[in-house]
N, C-alpha and C positions, 0 to 999 in steps of 0.2 A: 472561255475558251479562246485562245489565242489561236492563230494561222497564218497560213503564210501570207506575206504580202500580197496577193494575187487574189483574184476573184472577177465575179464577171462588171462589163465595163458596163455602163451606164452614162447615155449626154444628151444634151440637149446644148438648143444655139450658143454657145459663150458660157458654155457649163461641162466639166464632167468629174466622172468618179469612180473607184473600183469599190466593190462590196463585199466586205467581210465581217465575220461578227469581231465584235468590239472585244480587247484582252481587259481590260478595266471599268466597263460597265454593261448591262445586261441590255444592250443596243446595239444596232446596224453601224459596222462601222465605216463611213463613207473615205474611203482610203487614198491618199492623193490628188485629194476634192483642188479646183479650178475654177475661179467664177470669174464673170465679167464684170456682175452686177446686181441687184437684189431682184430683178426680174429675170435673170438668167438661172441664178438659184432657183427663183420658186419653179421652174419650170423645168430645171433636172428632182427637185422632192416631188412635184408630182406624179414622177413617174415609179416610184417607191413606195414598199409598202409604211402601212401605219407604224410613226414613230414606237421608240425613244430609238432617236439616230446621234453616233457622234462623230468628233471629227478630230485630229490633230491639226494640231495649229503653231508655226513656225512665230516665236514672242513678238519677230520682229514685221510679222507679215501684217499690217494693222489692216489694210484694205477687207483681207479674208474676214478679218477678227468682227470689223465691224459690221459688214454685210452678215456675216452668221446672226451676229447681236441683232440685227433687224429682224430677222425672221425665227425669234424665240428662241435661239442656242442661247447658255448663261454657259461659263468657263465653271468647270469643276473642281479640276486640278491643274496645277502648270511643276514644273520640272523642268532638268536638263535631262537631254542623250546623250550617252555616252559609247565609244568604240574599244576595241581594239583587235589586235588577230586574237584568234583562237589557239593557235601555236604557239608553245613557250610557256603558257600560264603553268606555274609550278607550283602544287597544293601537296603539303605533307602532311601523313595521315595525323585523323585525333585520334590519341588512344581511347579504346573502348566505344568511338562512334562507324558504323557501317554504311556504305551510300550504297542504294540497290534502287533497282526499275520500283519506279510508283505500280503497286497492284488496286482496284478498283473497291477491291473489297475491304481497303483500308479505310473506307470513306469518313467513316464517324467518326476516325483516329486523327485524321486526317485535315477534316473542319475543326477539330478543338484545336490543332495545332497551326493550323490557319490564321483562327481570331485571336491564338496569343503573338502568333508572327507582326501580323500584319491591324492589329489594333491602331485604330485614331488616321489611318491612313485614308482619303479622298475618294482612292480607288475601291477601298472593302467599304466605303459607305453606298460607292453604285451600285458594286455590284450586288452588296445583301450577304446573307450567312443563311445556306452555305451558297457558296459564288456560280460554281459549277463545275472548281478546278478539281470538286474530288470525285468525278469520272473522267478525267483526263487520261487513265492509262495507254498505251499505245500513242498517241498523239503527242506530234514531235518527241525531243527529249523531256521526259520527266521523273526525277529522282528526287529521295527523299533521305533521310539521314534521320538513323533509327541509333538508340543505344543497343548494350546488350539484352537488356530487361525486355527489349521489343517496342519502349517508347520511342512516340514521333516526333524529332525535335526540330526538323527542319525541314526543307525543300527547295526547288527550283525546275522551273517549268520553261522548256525552249524553245521555237518553232525552230525548224528541220529544215531544207539546212542553211536557212539565212543569219539564225541565231541571234535571233532578239529572244532577250529574255524579258520573257513578261510578269513573271509572278515568282516569287522569289523572296524567303524569309528564314529568321531562325527564331524560338522563343526565346524572351530575355534571359531566362536564368543559364542559356546555353549558347550567349552569343561572349565574342572577343575568345573564345578557344579555335579560330581555324576550322570553322563547320562552313562557314560562307565562303571560305573558298574552296574547301573540298568540293562542297555542291557546284561552283562554278567550274572547278577542272573539270568535275566527271561530265559537265555539259559541253563543255569544249572538247571532250575526249568524244561526244556521241555527233557535235557539227563537224569534228575533221574527218570522223567514221562518212559522212555522206556529202564530202567533200567541199563542204563549208570551209568558209576561209575567216570568218570574224565571227566578233560576239558582238553585240549592241545590248545595252537596256537603260531604261528610264529609271530616272532617280527624282522622286517626289521630294519637292520642298520644303523644310522644316521637319526632313528626317535627317540621318546619318548615311544614305545612303551612296550623295557624293563621295564622300572621303571617304567610303569601303571600297566603291570603285576604282576610286586614286591611286589607292594604296595594290590594288590588284595589276595596275597598269593603266586601266581604262583612261580615256580621253575626253572632254566634253567638247560635243559637236553641235552643240544649238540650246537655246532655249525653248520647251515645247509648253503649249497649252492644249487643254483638252476643254472640249466643249460638246454639250447634251442637248438636245430637242427632245423633252418627254414626252409622254402619252399626252395626247388632247383630253381626253376624259379623264384624268387625273392629274394635274398642272402638282408639278412639284413632287413627284415619285414616278417609280419601275413600276407599271406592268407586271402585277406576276409576281413582286418579293413582298 
């Protein structure tokens, strides 16, 4: 599950980060990671629980990327960070669709919808299915779209109050009907209610997410690469998935 962009601070000579759960992998996210060199990175990692760990890296930060590669981190996803103000997002209602807060009692239905909506995404491959979001009721803003017959056809989860949308999708047969816009609009309302001011979203390369966000008034803020160090005992896999 996603979490706010703060957590316990960890530091070593020449290196520092904050720890939080990764929204895109079953891993400990090393947030705002800064390292001077390979030795300082190792000194930091020596203080952490066992991997998997993951890191979000600016695409143009060659030094950090190469330092992480030297410590057995590998890229698993790339894309672009987008942002816009939460205020002013107009989302007309889609006939026959209601947007409601998520309930953990819908876990099985959510997992089915998630698999359809997120099929092929690198982030879902790392999380595995079920992803963990099915138990996310009450954590941040978590909205779902459902039909009059109760079928779940879309979802959006965001941290509050910072507005980071970390899990959002609509199943293929219900796309291009305005449901995604409605979901983002509902999240924006939740962000504003918590006195947040902006929405942020990561658009994975090779998807139509960037075009969708651009239509909603988001603007690109920079390319990102997600890198992961998996468990030592089972290379190439996430323990427990």
